[in-house]
C-alpha positions as CSV (number, residue, x, y, z in Angstrom):
1,M,28.9,119.3,77.9
2,K,27.3,115.9,78.0
3,K,27.6,114.2,81.3
4,V,29.0,110.6,81.3
5,D,28.2,108.4,84.3
6,F,31.0,106.9,86.3
7,H,30.9,103.0,86.5
8,H,33.1,101.4,89.1
9,L,32.9,98.3,86.9
10,D,33.6,98.5,83.1
11,H,30.8,96.1,82.1
12,V,33.1,94.8,79.4
13,K,34.8,91.5,78.5
14,D,38.3,91.5,77.0
15,Q,38.4,87.9,75.8
16,Q,41.7,87.6,73.8
17,T,41.8,83.8,74.2
18,S,38.3,83.3,73.1
19,K,38.8,85.7,70.2
20,R,41.9,84.0,68.9
21,T,40.3,80.5,69.2
22,L,37.2,81.5,67.3
23,W,39.2,83.1,64.4
24,I,41.2,79.9,63.9
25,T,38.2,77.7,64.3
26,L,36.2,79.8,61.8
27,F,38.7,79.6,59.0
28,I,39.2,75.9,59.4
29,T,35.5,75.2,59.6
30,L,34.7,77.4,56.5
31,F,37.3,75.5,54.4
32,F,36.1,72.0,55.5
33,T,32.4,73.0,55.1
34,I,33.1,73.6,51.4
35,V,34.9,70.2,51.1
36,E,32.1,68.4,52.8
37,I,29.3,69.9,50.8
38,I,31.0,68.9,47.6
39,G,31.7,65.4,49.0
40,G,28.1,65.0,50.2
41,L,26.7,65.9,46.8
42,L,29.1,63.6,44.9
43,S,28.6,60.6,47.3
44,N,24.8,61.2,47.7
45,S,25.2,60.5,51.4
46,L,22.5,62.0,53.7
47,A,24.8,61.5,56.8
48,L,27.5,63.4,55.1
49,L,25.1,66.2,53.8
50,S,23.6,66.5,57.3
51,D,27.0,66.9,58.7
52,S,27.8,69.6,56.1
53,A,24.6,71.4,56.9
54,H,25.6,71.4,60.6
55,M,29.0,72.8,59.5
56,I,27.3,75.7,57.7
57,S,25.5,76.4,61.0
58,D,28.9,76.3,62.7
59,V,30.2,79.0,60.4
60,L,27.2,81.2,61.1
61,A,27.4,80.5,64.8
62,L,31.1,81.3,64.9
63,G,30.5,84.5,63.0
64,L,27.8,85.5,65.5
65,S,30.1,84.6,68.4
66,M,32.8,86.9,67.0
67,I,30.3,89.7,66.8
68,A,29.2,89.0,70.4
69,I,32.8,89.1,71.6
70,Y,33.4,92.5,69.8
71,M,30.2,93.9,71.3
72,A,31.1,92.7,74.8
73,S,34.3,94.7,74.6
74,R,32.5,98.0,74.0
75,K,32.1,100.4,77.0
76,P,28.7,101.3,78.5
77,N,27.1,104.5,77.5
78,S,24.1,106.7,78.4
79,R,21.7,104.3,76.6
80,F,23.3,100.9,77.3
81,T,24.4,101.4,80.9
82,F,25.4,97.7,81.3
83,G,27.4,97.8,78.1
84,Y,26.8,95.2,75.4
85,L,27.4,92.1,77.5
86,R,23.9,90.8,77.0
87,F,24.5,90.4,73.2
88,E,26.6,87.4,74.1
89,I,23.5,85.7,75.5
90,I,21.3,86.7,72.5
91,A,23.9,85.2,70.2
92,S,24.1,82.0,72.3
93,F,20.3,81.7,72.2
94,L,20.3,82.1,68.4
95,N,23.1,79.5,68.1
96,G,21.1,77.0,70.3
97,L,18.0,77.7,68.2
98,A,20.0,77.0,65.0
99,L,21.1,73.7,66.4
100,A,17.6,72.6,67.2
101,V,16.2,73.6,63.8
102,I,19.0,71.8,61.9
103,A,18.4,68.7,64.1
104,V,14.7,68.7,63.2
105,G,15.6,69.1,59.5
106,I,18.0,66.2,59.6
107,F,15.3,64.0,61.3
108,V,12.7,64.9,58.7
109,E,15.0,64.1,55.8
110,G,16.1,60.9,57.5
111,I,12.5,59.7,57.6
112,K,12.1,60.4,53.9
113,R,15.3,58.4,53.1
114,M,14.3,55.5,55.2
115,I,11.1,55.3,53.2
116,T,13.0,55.6,49.9
117,P,16.7,54.5,50.4
118,Q,19.3,55.9,48.0
119,E,22.6,54.6,46.8
120,V,25.8,56.2,48.3
121,D,29.4,56.3,47.3
122,L,30.9,54.6,50.3
123,K,34.6,55.2,49.4
124,L,34.2,59.0,49.0
125,M,31.8,59.1,52.0
126,L,34.3,57.3,54.2
127,T,37.3,59.4,53.1
128,I,35.7,62.8,53.7
129,A,34.2,61.6,57.0
130,T,37.6,60.5,58.2
131,I,39.1,63.9,57.4
132,G,36.2,65.5,59.1
133,L,36.7,63.5,62.2
134,I,40.3,64.6,62.5
135,V,39.4,68.3,61.9
136,N,36.5,68.1,64.4
137,I,38.7,66.5,67.1
138,V,41.3,69.3,66.8
139,L,38.6,72.0,66.9
140,T,36.7,70.5,69.8
141,V,39.9,70.2,71.8
142,M,40.8,73.9,71.1
143,L,37.3,75.1,72.1
144,H,37.3,72.9,75.2
145,R,40.6,74.4,76.4
146,S,39.3,77.9,75.7
147,T,36.2,77.3,78.0
148,K,38.6,76.4,80.8
149,E,40.5,79.7,80.5
150,E,37.5,82.1,79.9
151,E,33.9,81.5,80.9
152,N,31.8,82.3,77.8
153,L,28.4,80.9,76.8
154,N,29.2,81.6,73.2
155,I,32.2,79.4,73.3
156,Q,30.2,76.8,75.1
157,S,27.5,76.9,72.3
158,A,30.3,76.7,69.6
159,L,31.7,73.7,71.5
160,W,28.3,72.0,71.3
161,H,28.2,72.6,67.6
162,F,31.6,70.9,67.2
163,I,30.7,68.0,69.6
164,G,27.8,67.5,67.2
165,D,30.1,67.6,64.3
166,L,32.5,65.2,65.9
167,L,29.6,62.7,66.5
168,S,28.4,63.3,63.0
169,S,31.8,62.3,61.6
170,V,31.9,59.2,63.7
171,G,28.3,58.4,62.7
172,V,29.1,58.8,59.0
173,I,32.1,56.5,59.3
174,V,30.1,53.9,61.2
175,S,27.2,54.0,58.7
176,A,29.7,53.6,55.8
177,I,31.2,50.5,57.4
178,I,27.9,48.9,58.2
179,I,26.5,49.6,54.7
180,F,29.7,48.1,53.2
181,F,29.4,44.9,55.1
182,T,25.6,44.5,55.1
183,G,24.4,46.4,52.1
184,Y,21.5,48.0,54.2
185,L,21.2,51.6,52.9
186,V,18.8,52.4,55.7
187,F,21.7,52.8,58.1
188,D,22.7,56.1,56.4
189,P,19.5,58.0,57.3
190,L,19.1,56.1,60.6
191,I,22.5,57.2,61.9
192,S,21.9,60.7,60.7
193,M,18.7,60.8,62.8
194,V,20.6,59.6,65.9
195,I,23.1,62.4,65.2
196,G,20.2,64.9,64.9
197,G,18.9,63.8,68.3
198,I,22.3,64.5,69.9
199,I,22.6,67.9,68.2
200,F,19.0,68.8,69.3
201,T,20.0,67.9,72.9
202,G,23.0,70.3,72.8
203,G,20.9,73.0,71.3
204,A,18.2,72.7,73.9
205,K,20.8,73.0,76.7
206,I,22.2,76.2,75.2
207,I,18.6,77.6,74.7
208,R,17.7,76.9,78.3
209,A,20.9,78.5,79.7
210,S,20.4,81.6,77.5
211,Y,16.7,81.8,78.3
212,L,17.3,81.8,82.1
213,I,19.8,84.7,81.7
214,I,17.5,86.7,79.4
215,M,14.7,86.2,81.9
216,E,17.0,87.5,84.7
217,S,16.5,84.4,86.8
218,V,18.7,83.8,89.8
219,P,21.8,82.0,88.5
220,E,21.9,78.3,89.6
221,K,25.2,78.7,91.3
222,F,23.7,81.0,93.9
223,D,21.3,80.3,96.8
224,L,19.2,83.5,97.3
225,E,18.2,82.6,100.9
226,E,21.8,81.9,101.9
227,I,22.8,85.3,100.5
228,R,19.9,86.9,102.4
229,Q,21.1,85.3,105.7
230,D,24.7,86.6,105.1
231,I,23.5,90.1,104.5
232,A,21.2,89.9,107.6
233,S,24.2,88.8,109.7
234,V,26.0,92.1,109.0
235,E,26.0,94.3,112.2
236,G,23.2,96.7,112.2
237,V,21.0,95.0,109.6
238,E,17.6,94.1,111.0
239,D,15.8,92.9,107.8
240,V,16.5,92.2,104.2
241,H,13.9,92.4,101.5
242,E,13.2,93.3,97.8
243,M,16.2,91.2,96.7
244,H,17.0,90.7,93.0
245,L,20.0,88.7,91.7
246,W,20.6,88.2,88.0
247,A,23.3,87.6,85.4
248,I,24.2,90.2,82.8
249,S,26.3,87.6,81.0
250,T,27.9,84.3,81.9
251,D,30.2,85.7,84.6
252,H,28.8,89.2,85.4
253,Y,26.3,89.2,88.2
254,S,24.3,92.1,89.8
255,I,22.3,92.2,93.0
256,T,20.0,94.7,94.6
257,A,18.5,94.6,98.1
258,H,16.7,96.9,100.6
259,V,17.7,96.6,104.2
260,F,16.3,98.0,107.5
261,V,19.1,99.2,109.8
262,R,19.3,100.2,113.4
263,E,19.3,104.0,114.1
264,D,22.5,103.8,116.1
265,I,24.5,102.3,113.1
266,Q,26.2,104.4,110.4
267,P,24.4,103.4,107.2
268,F,27.5,103.9,105.1
269,C,29.3,101.3,107.2
270,V,26.5,98.8,106.7
271,I,26.6,99.3,102.9
272,L,30.4,98.8,102.9
273,A,30.2,95.7,105.0
274,V,27.4,94.2,102.8
275,N,29.3,94.9,99.6
276,E,32.5,93.4,101.0
277,T,30.6,90.2,102.0
278,L,29.0,89.8,98.6
279,K,32.3,90.4,96.8
280,S,34.5,88.1,99.0
281,K,32.1,85.2,99.5
282,Y,30.2,85.2,96.3
283,G,32.3,87.1,93.7
284,I,29.4,89.6,93.2
285,N,31.1,92.9,92.4
286,H,28.1,94.8,91.3
287,S,25.7,95.4,94.2
288,T,23.2,98.1,95.0
289,I,22.1,98.2,98.7
290,Q,19.3,100.6,99.7
291,V,19.2,101.5,103.4
292,E,15.7,102.1,104.8
293,H,13.7,102.6,108.0
294,A,10.3,101.1,108.3
295,Q,8.9,104.2,110.1
296,F,9.9,106.6,107.2
297,H,9.6,104.3,104.2
298,D,6.1,102.9,103.5
299,H,6.2,99.1,103.3
300,G,2.5,98.5,103.9
301,E,1.6,95.4,106.0
302,Y,5.2,94.1,105.8
303,G,6.6,97.2,107.4
304,K,3.8,97.2,110.1
305,Q,4.6,93.6,111.0
306,F,8.3,94.3,111.2
307,L,7.8,97.3,113.6
308,Q,5.4,95.2,115.8
309,Q,7.9,92.4,116.0
310,R,10.8,94.7,116.8
311,E,8.7,96.5,119.5
312,S,7.6,93.2,121.1
313,S,11.2,91.9,121.1
314,S,12.5,95.1,122.8
315,L,10.0,94.9,125.7
316,P,11.3,93.5,128.9
317,Q,10.4,89.9,129.4
318,P,8.9,88.8,132.7
319,D,11.2,86.7,135.0
320,P,9.7,83.2,135.1
321,T,11.3,82.7,138.6
322,A,9.6,85.7,140.1
323,E,6.6,85.1,142.4
């Protein structure tokens, strides 16, 4: 019979709100992407085509996010002991990378069109852009509300996609109006390049956030030294070292630490107190505390210095008033 490890945490996410929001957003986006591609080709507008290209990335990003939510709901097993939560971060990284690549493509095509301006169908361009603006406002509001209910980097990356779409629609409308009154076709690629810059900024933020989690850096919301001091303040703890704090996904954190404890203190009580401190003050539910003694566990020079300091502090101090 195969043994299955017990996990006091499920290492799963049951994100019903995020799942429902993404399904609705995916269907609406897919429909309007088709409309916008046809409109962009018929009107010959780069701003509109760049927006439709971004909408295609939205469809792919939303599909990837749906897979990530499904994976995050799967239980851990003997191979993936943390479950599949990290897939959410991988998907977010790919979404952010897609944003950056699309932005670069828009910028390159914009330069070409600035060199060789092309005629556009302003009426069709303006009509589709206006419909797109309404659609993107609705979807952006839906995703924004979802991020308030459930913390999910995938939803945040999808939100950035649609903020980019919203700005794209505004940009297309503005460029159409300017071209109509001035006749300067250069505003179509110029505004699309500005939109590309904004999209790139959003993608870079998602890439950075995902990268930090993948690299298992200390989450920015935590101060490692403050946590060290709180653990050290637990009765019986004499030293805290070998600390590691990282995020499995956007709201699942793990910490490990080694502590030296006094011989007269029950080590199980120390572990219980440390775990309770981490849970109540920092919301860290997954902690692994290793109790050690410097005389029995080799810590090299660090352990020698600790024992010397403890010995010197335990020696009786001379009375400065004695003659």
